[in-house]
TIPA-777093 format. One record per residue: residue number from 1; residue in three letters; x, y, z of N, C-alpha, C in turn. Coordinates in nm, 4 decimals. Layout:
% TIPA-777093
{i NUM; aa ALA; nX X; nY Y; nZ Z; caX X; caY Y; caZ Z; cX X; cY Y; cZ Z}
...
This chain:
% TIPA-777093
{i 1; aa UNK; nX -0.2144; nY -1.1866; nZ -0.0526; caX -0.0909; caY -1.1067; caZ -0.0900; cX 0.0220; cY -1.1075; cZ -0.0014}
{i 2; aa UNK; nX 0.1674; nY -1.1271; nZ -0.0358; caX 0.2856; caY -1.1230; caZ 0.0756; cX 0.3488; cY -1.0188; cZ 0.0414}
{i 3; aa UNK; nX 0.4143; nY -0.9461; nZ 0.1892; caX 0.5041; caY -0.8250; caZ 0.1995; cX 0.6990; cY -0.8926; cZ 0.1948}
{i 4; aa UNK; nX 0.7566; nY -0.8220; nZ 0.1249; caX 0.8649; caY -0.9033; caZ 0.1506; cX 0.9395; cY -0.7145; cZ 0.1895}
{i 5; aa UNK; nX 1.0120; nY -0.7674; nZ 0.3071; caX 1.0664; caY -0.6450; caZ 0.3637; cX 1.2312; cY -0.6528; cZ 0.4037}
{i 6; aa UNK; nX 1.3277; nY -0.5220; nZ 0.3718; caX 1.4734; caY -0.5547; caZ 0.4336; cX 1.4530; cY -0.4281; cZ 0.5119}
{i 7; aa UNK; nX 1.4868; nY -0.4470; nZ 0.6273; caX 1.4786; caY -0.3232; caZ 0.7601; cX 1.3815; cY -0.2849; cZ 0.7873}
{i 8; aa UNK; nX 1.2528; nY -0.3362; nZ 0.7335; caX 1.1544; caY -0.2664; caZ 0.7398; cX 1.0852; cY -0.1631; cZ 0.5980}
{i 9; aa UNK; nX 1.1608; nY -0.1635; nZ 0.5076; caX 1.1191; caY -0.1024; caZ 0.3945; cX 1.0426; cY -0.2385; cZ 0.2905}
{i 10; aa UNK; nX 0.9649; nY -0.1544; nZ 0.2505; caX 0.8891; caY -0.2649; caZ 0.1504; cX 0.9654; cY -0.2557; cZ 0.0168}
{i 11; aa UNK; nX 0.9957; nY -0.4269; nZ -0.0056; caX 1.0905; caY -0.4172; caZ -0.1088; cX 1.0002; cY -0.4809; cZ -0.2551}
{i 12; aa UNK; nX 0.8915; nY -0.5863; nZ -0.2116; caX 0.8313; caY -0.6669; caZ -0.3236; cX 0.6989; cY -0.6858; cZ -0.2432}
{i 13; aa UNK; nX 0.6297; nY -0.6888; nZ -0.3591; caX 0.4938; caY -0.7903; caZ -0.3399; cX 0.4443; cY -0.9325; cZ -0.3922}
{i 14; aa UNK; nX 0.3979; nY -0.9965; nZ -0.3330; caX 0.3868; caY -1.1165; caZ -0.4389; cX 0.2528; cY -1.1861; cZ -0.3691}
{i 15; aa UNK; nX 0.2103; nY -1.2554; nZ -0.4180; caX 0.0617; caY -1.3287; caZ -0.4559; cX 0.1059; cY -1.4344; cZ -0.3415}
{i 16; aa UNK; nX 0.1896; nY -1.5314; nZ -0.3371; caX 0.2232; caY -1.6259; caZ -0.2342; cX 0.3638; cY -1.6054; cZ -0.1752}
{i 17; aa UNK; nX 0.3905; nY -1.6868; nZ -0.0722; caX 0.5163; caY -1.6951; caZ 0.0039; cX 0.6393; cY -1.7586; cZ -0.1039}
{i 18; aa UNK; nX 0.6023; nY -1.8180; nZ -0.1715; caX 0.6841; caY -1.8848; caZ -0.2977; cX 0.7445; cY -1.7206; cZ -0.3739}
{i 19; aa UNK; nX 0.6403; nY -1.6683; nZ -0.3905; caX 0.6854; caY -1.5879; caZ -0.4874; cX 0.7919; cY -1.4686; cZ -0.4008}
{i 20; aa UNK; nX 0.7586; nY -1.4491; nZ -0.2799; caX 0.8490; caY -1.3696; caZ -0.2180; cX 0.9988; cY -1.4251; cZ -0.1610}
{i 21; aa UNK; nX 0.9750; nY -1.5582; nZ -0.1932; caX 1.0987; caY -1.6399; caZ -0.1301; cX 1.2001; cY -1.5988; cZ -0.2697}
{i 22; aa UNK; nX 1.1474; nY -1.6437; nZ -0.3896; caX 1.1764; caY -1.6759; caZ -0.5323; cX 1.2555; cY -1.5082; cZ -0.5054}
{i 23; aa UNK; nX 1.1860; nY -1.3612; nZ -0.5212; caX 1.2624; caY -1.2376; caZ -0.5339; cX 1.3624; cY -1.2184; cZ -0.4135}
{i 24; aa UNK; nX 1.3789; nY -1.2610; nZ -0.2734; caX 1.4454; caY -1.2976; caZ -0.1993; cX 1.6103; cY -1.3354; cZ -0.2065}
{i 25; aa UNK; nX 1.5760; nY -1.4891; nZ -0.3043; caX 1.7345; caY -1.5112; caZ -0.3297; cX 1.7494; cY -1.4334; cZ -0.4674}
{i 26; aa UNK; nX 1.6717; nY -1.3227; nZ -0.5482; caX 1.7015; caY -1.2693; caZ -0.6514; cX 1.7547; cY -1.1224; cZ -0.5813}
{i 27; aa UNK; nX 1.7057; nY -1.0990; nZ -0.5015; caX 1.7420; caY -0.9648; caZ -0.4321; cX 1.9122; cY -0.9438; cZ -0.3275}
{i 28; aa UNK; nX 1.9306; nY -1.1016; nZ -0.2438; caX 1.9879; caY -1.1195; caZ -0.1545; cX 2.1592; cY -1.1670; cZ -0.1860}
{i 29; aa UNK; nX 2.2542; nY -1.1908; nZ -0.1371; caX 2.3615; caY -1.2320; caZ -0.2094; cX 2.3722; cY -1.3821; cZ -0.1213}
{i 30; aa UNK; nX 2.3048; nY -1.3807; nZ -0.0192; caX 2.2853; caY -1.4909; caZ 0.0758; cX 2.1691; cY -1.6154; cZ 0.0637}
{i 31; aa UNK; nX 2.1467; nY -1.7176; nZ 0.1457; caX 2.0906; caY -1.7568; caZ 0.0736; cX 1.8862; cY -1.7168; cZ 0.1826}
{i 32; aa UNK; nX 1.8434; nY -1.7638; nZ 0.1348; caX 1.7138; caY -1.6965; caZ 0.2138; cX 1.6730; cY -1.7421; cZ 0.3508}
{i 33; aa UNK; nX 1.7247; nY -1.8485; nZ 0.3873; caX 1.7234; caY -1.8883; caZ 0.5389; cX 1.8128; cY -1.7694; cZ 0.5746}
{i 34; aa UNK; nX 1.9230; nY -1.7628; nZ 0.5519; caX 1.9895; caY -1.6846; caZ 0.6635; cX 1.9409; cY -1.5369; cZ 0.6532}
{i 35; aa UNK; nX 1.9041; nY -1.4951; nZ 0.5332; caX 1.8758; caY -1.3452; caZ 0.5051; cX 1.7524; cY -1.3047; cZ 0.6313}
{i 36; aa UNK; nX 1.6856; nY -1.4211; nZ 0.6171; caX 1.5532; caY -1.4075; caZ 0.6761; cX 1.5894; cY -1.3966; cZ 0.8933}
{i 37; aa UNK; nX 1.7182; nY -1.4889; nZ 0.8521; caX 1.7219; caY -1.4901; caZ 1.0147; cX 1.8242; cY -1.3976; cZ 1.0541}
{i 38; aa UNK; nX 1.9286; nY -1.3491; nZ 0.9969; caX 2.0113; caY -1.2913; caZ 0.9988; cX 2.0546; cY -1.1374; cZ 0.9064}
{i 39; aa UNK; nX 2.0042; nY -1.1873; nZ 0.8209; caX 1.9869; caY -1.0040; caZ 0.7270; cX 1.9164; cY -0.9119; cZ 0.7384}
{i 40; aa UNK; nX 1.8041; nY -0.9572; nZ 0.8611; caX 1.7332; caY -0.7988; caZ 0.8200; cX 1.6240; cY -0.7878; cZ 0.7388}
{i 41; aa UNK; nX 1.5718; nY -0.9252; nZ 0.6957; caX 1.4776; caY -0.9342; caZ 0.5715; cX 1.3386; cY -0.9965; cZ 0.6722}
{i 42; aa UNK; nX 1.2320; nY -0.9384; nZ 0.5857; caX 1.1087; caY -1.0391; caZ 0.6958; cX 1.0015; cY -1.0521; cZ 0.5774}
{i 43; aa UNK; nX 0.8896; nY -1.1326; nZ 0.5877; caX 0.8392; caY -1.1777; caZ 0.5150; cX 0.6857; cY -1.1745; cZ 0.5884}
{i 44; aa UNK; nX 0.5576; nY -1.1006; nZ 0.5505; caX 0.4344; caY -1.0619; caZ 0.6511; cX 0.3095; cY -1.1135; cZ 0.5128}
{i 45; aa UNK; nX 0.2913; nY -1.1575; nZ 0.5732; caX 0.1136; caY -1.1682; caZ 0.4850; cX 0.0424; cY -1.0211; cZ 0.5060}
{i 46; aa UNK; nX 0.0436; nY -0.9834; nZ 0.4625; caX -0.0784; caY -0.8074; caZ 0.3985; cX -0.2046; cY -0.8858; cZ 0.5086}
{i 47; aa UNK; nX -0.2851; nY -0.8093; nZ 0.5893; caX -0.3967; caY -0.8340; caZ 0.6318; cX -0.5069; cY -0.8173; cZ 0.5044}
{i 48; aa UNK; nX -0.5951; nY -0.9297; nZ 0.5402; caX -0.6829; caY -0.8701; caZ 0.3895; cX -0.7786; cY -0.7338; cZ 0.4431}
{i 49; aa UNK; nX -0.8104; nY -0.6994; nZ 0.3292; caX -0.8258; caY -0.5616; caZ 0.2830; cX -0.9689; cY -0.5142; cZ 0.2970}
{i 50; aa UNK; nX -1.0420; nY -0.4862; nZ 0.3689; caX -1.1910; caY -0.4598; caZ 0.3956; cX -1.2956; cY -0.3671; cZ 0.2763}
{i 51; aa UNK; nX -1.4050; nY -0.3952; nZ 0.2689; caX -1.4556; caY -0.3340; caZ 0.1604; cX -1.4595; cY -0.1914; cZ 0.1666}
{i 52; aa UNK; nX -1.4436; nY -0.0705; nZ 0.3013; caX -1.4046; caY 0.0157; caZ 0.3091; cX -1.2759; cY 0.0747; cZ 0.2126}
{i 53; aa UNK; nX -1.1659; nY -0.0320; nZ 0.2810; caX -1.0101; caY 0.0205; caZ 0.2187; cX -1.0417; cY -0.0082; cZ 0.0624}
{i 54; aa UNK; nX -1.1025; nY -0.1075; nZ -0.0156; caX -1.1003; caY -0.1285; caZ -0.1415; cX -1.1771; cY -0.0169; cZ -0.2207}
{i 55; aa UNK; nX -1.2588; nY 0.0188; nZ -0.1390; caX -1.3625; caY 0.1687; caZ -0.2253; cX -1.2885; cY 0.2869; cZ -0.1860}
{i 56; aa UNK; nX -1.1759; nY 0.2691; nZ -0.0989; caX -1.1247; caY 0.3948; caZ -0.1237; cX -1.0110; cY 0.4196; cZ -0.2205}
{i 57; aa UNK; nX -0.9240; nY 0.2700; nZ -0.2168; caX -0.8282; caY 0.2647; caZ -0.3133; cX -0.8905; cY 0.2883; cZ -0.4378}
{i 58; aa UNK; nX -1.0354; nY 0.2424; nZ -0.4736; caX -1.0636; caY 0.2869; caZ -0.6107; cX -1.1047; cY 0.4185; cZ -0.6472}
{i 59; aa UNK; nX -1.1565; nY 0.5189; nZ -0.5351; caX -1.1836; caY 0.6203; caZ -0.5478; cX -1.0480; cY 0.6696; cZ -0.5601}
{i 60; aa UNK; nX -0.9263; nY 0.6539; nZ -0.5402; caX -0.8221; caY 0.6858; caZ -0.5357; cX -0.6901; cY 0.6854; cZ -0.6817}
{i 61; aa UNK; nX -0.7542; nY 0.5868; nZ -0.6933; caX -0.7365; caY 0.4859; caZ -0.8549; cX -0.7704; cY 0.6118; cZ -0.9443}
{i 62; aa UNK; nX -0.9068; nY 0.6088; nZ -0.9346; caX -1.0121; caY 0.7177; caZ -1.0457; cX -0.9748; cY 0.8308; cZ -1.0701}
{i 63; aa UNK; nX -0.9427; nY 0.8861; nZ -0.9374; caX -0.8787; caY 1.0455; caZ -0.9362; cX -0.7174; cY 1.0869; cZ -0.9747}
{i 64; aa UNK; nX -0.6530; nY 0.9690; nZ -0.9993; caX -0.5312; caY 0.9591; caZ -1.0427; cX -0.5455; cY 0.9336; cZ -1.1885}
{i 65; aa UNK; nX -0.6150; nY 0.8767; nZ -1.2510; caX -0.5697; caY 0.8364; caZ -1.3685; cX -0.6730; cY 0.9323; cZ -1.4183}
{i 66; aa UNK; nX -0.7496; nY 0.9602; nZ -1.3642; caX -0.8113; caY 1.0796; caZ -1.4700; cX -0.7394; cY 1.2164; cZ -1.4743}
{i 67; aa UNK; nX -0.6573; nY 1.2389; nZ -1.3502; caX -0.5265; caY 1.3653; caZ -1.3353; cX -0.4401; cY 1.3043; cZ -1.4484}
{i 68; aa UNK; nX -0.4112; nY 1.1811; nZ -1.4553; caX -0.3475; caY 1.1790; caZ -1.5699; cX -0.4134; cY 1.2102; cZ -1.7229}
{i 69; aa UNK; nX -0.4904; nY 1.1539; nZ -1.7174; caX -0.5343; caY 1.1581; caZ -1.8586; cX -0.5804; cY 1.3197; cZ -1.8534}
{i 70; aa UNK; nX -0.5856; nY 1.4246; nZ -1.7464; caX -0.6265; caY 1.5556; caZ -1.7900; cX -0.4760; cY 1.6099; cZ -1.8075}
{i 71; aa UNK; nX -0.3540; nY 1.5568; nZ -1.7483; caX -0.2381; caY 1.6282; caZ -1.7938; cX -0.1786; cY 1.5557; cZ -1.9475}
{i 72; aa UNK; nX -0.2609; nY 1.4731; nZ -1.9845; caX -0.1878; caY 1.4078; caZ -2.0831; cX -0.2835; cY 1.4791; cZ -2.2117}
{i 73; aa UNK; nX -0.3448; nY 1.5715; nZ -2.1726; caX -0.3865; caY 1.6423; caZ -2.2624; cX -0.3494; cY 1.7998; cZ -2.2639}
{i 74; aa UNK; nX -0.2914; nY 1.8030; nZ -2.1923; caX -0.2024; caY 1.9435; caZ -2.1657; cX -0.2890; cY 2.0358; cZ -2.0156}
{i 75; aa UNK; nX -0.3550; nY 2.0032; nZ -1.9783; caX -0.3863; caY 2.0834; caZ -1.8850; cX -0.2684; cY 2.0814; cZ -1.7526}
{i 76; aa UNK; nX -0.2390; nY 2.1933; nZ -1.6872; caX -0.1628; caY 2.1835; caZ -1.5304; cX -0.2395; cY 2.2101; cZ -1.4685}
{i 77; aa UNK; nX -0.1836; nY 2.2016; nZ -1.3237; caX -0.2619; caY 2.2329; caZ -1.2195; cX -0.2934; cY 2.3678; cZ -1.1554}
{i 78; aa UNK; nX -0.2910; nY 2.4514; nZ -1.2584; caX -0.3148; caY 2.5842; caZ -1.2608; cX -0.4689; cY 2.6139; cZ -1.2855}
{i 79; aa UNK; nX -0.5181; nY 2.4895; nZ -1.3794; caX -0.6219; caY 2.5360; caZ -1.4269; cX -0.7372; cY 2.4933; cZ -1.3561}
{i 80; aa UNK; nX -0.8152; nY 2.5438; nZ -1.2934; caX -0.9336; caY 2.5600; caZ -1.1812; cX -1.0352; cY 2.4704; cZ -1.2321}
{i 81; aa UNK; nX -1.0931; nY 2.4445; nZ -1.3754; caX -1.1899; caY 2.3438; caZ -1.4392; cX -1.0663; cY 2.1810; cZ -1.4097}
{i 82; aa UNK; nX -0.9553; nY 2.2104; nZ -1.4647; caX -0.8944; caY 2.0669; caZ -1.3935; cX -0.9665; cY 2.0240; cZ -1.2637}
{i 83; aa UNK; nX -0.9144; nY 2.1249; nZ -1.1254; caX -0.9066; caY 2.0663; caZ -1.0703; cX -1.0822; cY 2.0074; cZ -1.0158}
{i 84; aa UNK; nX -1.1539; nY 2.1083; nZ -1.0778; caX -1.3097; caY 2.0526; caZ -1.0229; cX -1.3174; cY 1.8878; cZ -1.0920}
{i 85; aa UNK; nX -1.3050; nY 1.9016; nZ -1.2391; caX -1.3102; caY 1.8084; caZ -1.3502; cX -1.2863; cY 1.6446; cZ -1.2428}
{i 86; aa UNK; nX -1.1267; nY 1.6442; nZ -1.1955; caX -1.1125; caY 1.5449; caZ -1.1458; cX -1.1165; cY 1.4457; cZ -1.0059}
{i 87; aa UNK; nX -1.1848; nY 1.5575; nZ -0.9276; caX -1.2146; caY 1.5362; caZ -0.7567; cX -1.3364; cY 1.4164; cZ -0.7794}
{i 88; aa UNK; nX -1.2754; nY 1.3190; nZ -0.6912; caX -1.3746; caY 1.2154; caZ -0.7122; cX -1.4172; cY 1.1298; cZ -0.5854}
{i 89; aa UNK; nX -1.5551; nY 1.1551; nZ -0.5600; caX -1.6099; caY 1.1232; caZ -0.4629; cX -1.7417; cY 0.9844; cZ -0.4307}
{i 90; aa UNK; nX -1.7024; nY 0.9478; nZ -0.3100; caX -1.8032; caY 0.8692; caZ -0.3023; cX -1.9479; cY 0.9083; cZ -0.2038}
{i 91; aa UNK; nX -2.0546; nY 0.8225; nZ -0.2605; caX -2.1348; caY 0.8257; caZ -0.2115; cX -2.2294; cY 0.7313; cZ -0.1942}
{i 92; aa UNK; nX -2.2444; nY 0.7220; nZ -0.0112; caX -2.3046; caY 0.5538; caZ -0.0024; cX -2.4657; cY 0.5477; cZ -0.0080}
{i 93; aa UNK; nX -2.5223; nY 0.4474; nZ -0.0440; caX -2.6819; caY 0.3827; caZ -0.0849; cX -2.6812; cY 0.2748; cZ -0.0267}
{i 94; aa UNK; nX -2.7923; nY 0.2642; nZ 0.0071; caX -2.7955; caY 0.0997; caZ 0.0848; cX -2.7514; cY -0.0158; cZ 0.0332}
{i 95; aa UNK; nX -2.7707; nY -0.0419; nZ -0.1352; caX -2.7343; caY -0.1586; caZ -0.2229; cX -2.6017; cY -0.1347; cZ -0.2895}
{i 96; aa UNK; nX -2.5984; nY 0.0347; nZ -0.3110; caX -2.5161; caY 0.0485; caZ -0.4750; cX -2.4454; cY 0.1514; cZ -0.3483}
{i 97; aa UNK; nX -2.3045; nY 0.1603; nZ -0.3841; caX -2.2405; caY 0.2877; caZ -0.3452; cX -2.2282; cY 0.3497; cZ -0.5352}
{i 98; aa UNK; nX -2.2012; nY 0.4990; nZ -0.5184; caX -2.2074; caY 0.5541; caZ -0.5710; cX -2.0411; cY 0.6501; cZ -0.6327}
{i 99; aa UNK; nX -2.0313; nY 0.6789; nZ -0.7622; caX -1.8682; caY 0.6953; caZ -0.7677; cX -1.8568; cY 0.8310; cZ -0.8622}
{i 100; aa UNK; nX -1.8987; nY 0.9371; nZ -0.8011; caX -1.9081; caY 1.0855; caZ -0.8796; cX -1.7365; cY 1.1079; cZ -0.8865}
{i 101; aa UNK; nX -1.7331; nY 1.1906; nZ -1.0482; caX -1.6030; caY 1.2067; caZ -1.0475; cX -1.6331; cY 1.3681; cZ -1.1346}
{i 102; aa UNK; nX -1.5740; nY 1.4548; nZ -1.0716; caX -1.6221; caY 1.5688; caZ -1.0566; cX -1.7903; cY 1.6353; cZ -1.0193}
{i 103; aa UNK; nX -1.8653; nY 1.6601; nZ -1.1015; caX -1.9820; caY 1.6741; caZ -1.0986; cX -2.1012; cY 1.6305; cZ -1.1176}
{i 104; aa UNK; nX -2.0062; nY 1.4998; nZ -1.2116; caX -2.1243; caY 1.4056; caZ -1.2768; cX -2.1470; cY 1.2132; cZ -1.1693}
{i 105; aa UNK; nX -2.1899; nY 1.1739; nZ -1.1923; caX -2.2020; caY 1.0034; caZ -1.1565; cX -2.1213; cY 0.9771; cZ -1.2499}
{i 106; aa UNK; nX -2.0036; nY 0.8857; nZ -1.2306; caX -1.9667; caY 0.7612; caZ -1.3130; cX -1.9973; cY 0.6442; cZ -1.3028}
{i 107; aa UNK; nX -1.9532; nY 0.5699; nZ -1.1685; caX -1.9600; caY 0.4195; caZ -1.1386; cX -2.0227; cY 0.3959; cZ -1.0179}
{i 108; aa UNK; nX -2.0932; nY 0.2874; nZ -1.0709; caX -2.1767; caY 0.2251; caZ -0.9182; cX -2.1077; cY 0.0660; cZ -0.8937}
{i 109; aa UNK; nX -2.0815; nY 0.0804; nZ -0.7209; caX -2.0314; caY -0.0423; caZ -0.7299; cX -2.1659; cY -0.1435; cZ -0.6326}
{i 110; aa UNK; nX -2.1481; nY -0.2420; nZ -0.6099; caX -2.2556; caY -0.3575; caZ -0.5663; cX -2.2067; cY -0.3931; cZ -0.4686}
{i 111; aa UNK; nX -2.2768; nY -0.3623; nZ -0.3263; caX -2.1519; caY -0.3591; caZ -0.2192; cX -2.1982; cY -0.5189; cZ -0.1603}
{i 112; aa UNK; nX -2.2474; nY -0.6122; nZ -0.2433; caX -2.2209; caY -0.7366; caZ -0.1860; cX -2.1273; cY -0.7682; cZ -0.2344}
{i 113; aa UNK; nX -2.1115; nY -0.7471; nZ -0.3618; caX -1.9696; caY -0.8161; caZ -0.4599; cX -1.8771; cY -0.7500; cZ -0.4600}
{i 114; aa UNK; nX -1.8610; nY -0.6411; nZ -0.4859; caX -1.7941; caY -0.5338; caZ -0.4950; cX -1.7638; cY -0.4714; cZ -0.6258}
{i 115; aa UNK; nX -1.8481; nY -0.5374; nZ -0.7233; caX -1.8476; caY -0.5064; caZ -0.8932; cX -1.8500; cY -0.4232; cZ -0.8923}
{i 116; aa UNK; nX -1.7845; nY -0.3608; nZ -1.0120; caX -1.7943; caY -0.2149; caZ -1.0693; cX -1.9256; cY -0.2096; cZ -1.2006}
{i 117; aa UNK; nX -1.9813; nY -0.1563; nZ -1.2036; caX -2.0352; caY -0.0867; caZ -1.3113; cX -2.0651; cY 0.0588; cZ -1.3539}
{i 118; aa UNK; nX -2.0881; nY 0.0471; nZ -1.4450; caX -2.1089; caY 0.2239; caZ -1.5231; cX -2.2492; cY 0.2411; cZ -1.4749}
{i 119; aa UNK; nX -2.2835; nY 0.3501; nZ -1.5499; caX -2.4493; caY 0.4416; caZ -1.5211; cX -2.5420; cY 0.4980; cZ -1.6123}
{i 120; aa UNK; nX -2.6203; nY 0.4144; nZ -1.6477; caX -2.7017; caY 0.4649; caZ -1.7765; cX -2.7559; cY 0.6297; cZ -1.7291}
{i 121; aa UNK; nX -2.7944; nY 0.6820; nZ -1.5699; caX -2.7409; caY 0.7851; caZ -1.5360; cX -2.8153; cY 0.8111; cZ -1.4210}
{i 122; aa UNK; nX -2.7611; nY 0.9290; nZ -1.3402; caX -2.7109; caY 0.9179; caZ -1.1714; cX -2.8032; cY 0.7974; cZ -1.1444}
{i 123; aa UNK; nX -2.7456; nY 0.7707; nZ -1.0349; caX -2.8342; caY 0.6477; caZ -0.9356; cX -2.8550; cY 0.5336; cZ -1.0905}
{i 124; aa UNK; nX -2.8531; nY 0.4809; nZ -1.1574; caX -2.8868; caY 0.3670; caZ -1.2188; cX -2.7633; cY 0.3339; cZ -1.3037}
{i 125; aa UNK; nX -2.8029; nY 0.2229; nZ -1.2658; caX -2.7025; caY 0.0899; caZ -1.2556; cX -2.6781; cY 0.0625; cZ -1.4092}
{i 126; aa UNK; nX -2.5838; nY 0.0371; nZ -1.4853; caX -2.5640; caY 0.0023; caZ -1.6097; cX -2.5158; cY -0.1615; cZ -1.5991}
{i 127; aa UNK; nX -2.5888; nY -0.2521; nZ -1.6392; caX -2.5463; caY -0.4161; caZ -1.6123; cX -2.4409; cY -0.4192; cZ -1.7127}
{i 128; aa UNK; nX -2.4858; nY -0.3797; nZ -1.8021; caX -2.4143; caY -0.3765; caZ -1.9257; cX -2.3188; cY -0.3673; cZ -1.9615}
{i 129; aa UNK; nX -2.2479; nY -0.3015; nZ -1.8520; caX -2.1004; caY -0.1538; caZ -1.8407; cX -2.0810; cY -0.2252; cZ -1.7479}
{i 130; aa UNK; nX -1.9931; nY -0.3551; nZ -1.7451; caX -1.9487; caY -0.3952; caZ -1.5817; cX -1.7662; cY -0.3774; cZ -1.5888}
{i 131; aa UNK; nX -1.6718; nY -0.3378; nZ -1.5176; caX -1.5919; caY -0.3319; caZ -1.5292; cX -1.5061; cY -0.3933; cZ -1.4028}
{i 132; aa UNK; nX -1.5353; nY -0.5105; nZ -1.3747; caX -1.4161; caY -0.5888; caZ -1.3131; cX -1.4848; cY -0.5743; cZ -1.1307}
{i 133; aa UNK; nX -1.4167; nY -0.5963; nZ -1.0971; caX -1.4527; caY -0.5804; caZ -0.9523; cX -1.3467; cY -0.4840; cZ -0.8215}
{i 134; aa UNK; nX -1.3920; nY -0.4537; nZ -0.7170; caX -1.2526; caY -0.3708; caZ -0.5952; cX -1.1454; cY -0.4669; cZ -0.6238}
{i 135; aa UNK; nX -1.1480; nY -0.5726; nZ -0.6664; caX -1.0441; caY -0.6704; caZ -0.6488; cX -0.9534; cY -0.6103; cZ -0.8092}
{i 136; aa UNK; nX -1.0092; nY -0.5957; nZ -0.8971; caX -0.9345; caY -0.6140; caZ -0.9947; cX -0.9183; cY -0.4766; cZ -1.0795}
{i 137; aa UNK; nX -0.9327; nY -0.3781; nZ -0.9755; caX -0.9320; caY -0.2179; caZ -1.0408; cX -0.7731; cY -0.2116; cZ -1.1008}
{i 138; aa UNK; nX -0.7141; nY -0.3174; nZ -1.0702; caX -0.5672; caY -0.2749; caZ -1.1365; cX -0.5785; cY -0.3571; cZ -1.3009}
{i 139; aa UNK; nX -0.6424; nY -0.3549; nZ -1.3309; caX -0.6258; caY -0.4222; caZ -1.4398; cX -0.7307; cY -0.3695; cZ -1.5703}
{i 140; aa UNK; nX -0.7667; nY -0.1749; nZ -1.5065; caX -0.8214; caY -0.1305; caZ -1.6160; cX -0.7503; cY 0.0154; cZ -1.6000}
{i 141; aa UNK; nX -0.7419; nY 0.1104; nZ -1.6691; caX -0.6968; caY 0.2682; caZ -1.6556; cX -0.8324; cY 0.3331; cZ -1.6942}
{i 142; aa UNK; nX -0.8455; nY 0.4271; nZ -1.5340; caX -1.0118; caY 0.5005; caZ -1.5110; cX -1.0005; cY 0.6135; cZ -1.5825}
{i 143; aa UNK; nX -0.9179; nY 0.6687; nZ -1.6122; caX -0.9346; caY 0.8049; caZ -1.6983; cX -1.0310; cY 0.8444; cZ -1.7828}
{i 144; aa UNK; nX -1.0499; nY 0.7556; nZ -1.8718; caX -1.1194; caY 0.8051; caZ -1.9538; cX -1.2897; cY 0.7782; cZ -1.9555}
{i 145; aa UNK; nX -1.3360; nY 0.9014; nZ -2.0281; caX -1.5290; caY 0.8097; caZ -2.0337; cX -1.5370; cY 0.6955; cZ -2.0023}
{i 146; aa UNK; nX -1.4759; nY 0.6071; nZ -2.0814; caX -1.5472; caY 0.4539; caZ -2.0625; cX -1.3953; cY 0.3691; cZ -1.9674}
{i 147; aa UNK; nX -1.3564; nY 0.3165; nZ -1.8746; caX -1.2731; caY 0.2568; caZ -1.8433; cX -1.1993; cY 0.1849; cZ -1.9673}
{i 148; aa UNK; nX -1.0355; nY 0.1804; nZ -2.0162; caX -0.9700; caY 0.0812; caZ -2.0716; cX -0.8626; cY -0.0334; cZ -1.9939}
{i 149; aa UNK; nX -0.8918; nY -0.1259; nZ -2.0221; caX -0.8431; caY -0.2706; caZ -2.0329; cX -0.6883; cY -0.2548; cZ -2.0650}
{i 150; aa UNK; nX -0.5914; nY -0.2877; nZ -1.9483; caX -0.4773; caY -0.2706; caZ -1.9373; cX -0.4403; cY -0.3641; cZ -2.0556}
């Protein structure tokens, strides 16, 4: 992943350097060579995310999508059940990490591959319910009972 910045502020993320250069040509009135050398623009390659970073990003995404689903049903921040029902936690295991939403288990993540699975029961993986991997979390809406492919 490459990040295009203007004066230190992130403006665009692209899969390749060419994606960022193409966007720079759209955003800047000057040539990309001038913009990078004199115009305060920069392109940096993002450091590879660790498993822990991806896991935390997944936890935050599940919590945000669950919050959005509750809000769509009319719940407000004042509802005590609302807050306890969206809190998302990670419980580490030897082979799998468990993702709990509220007081219930919801997903298990295989540590070796980063694959995300539903569960049959608490701590029991359901290999028939695979929902991508930690690299494809943006492809799903995680706020419903089962994740919905976007």
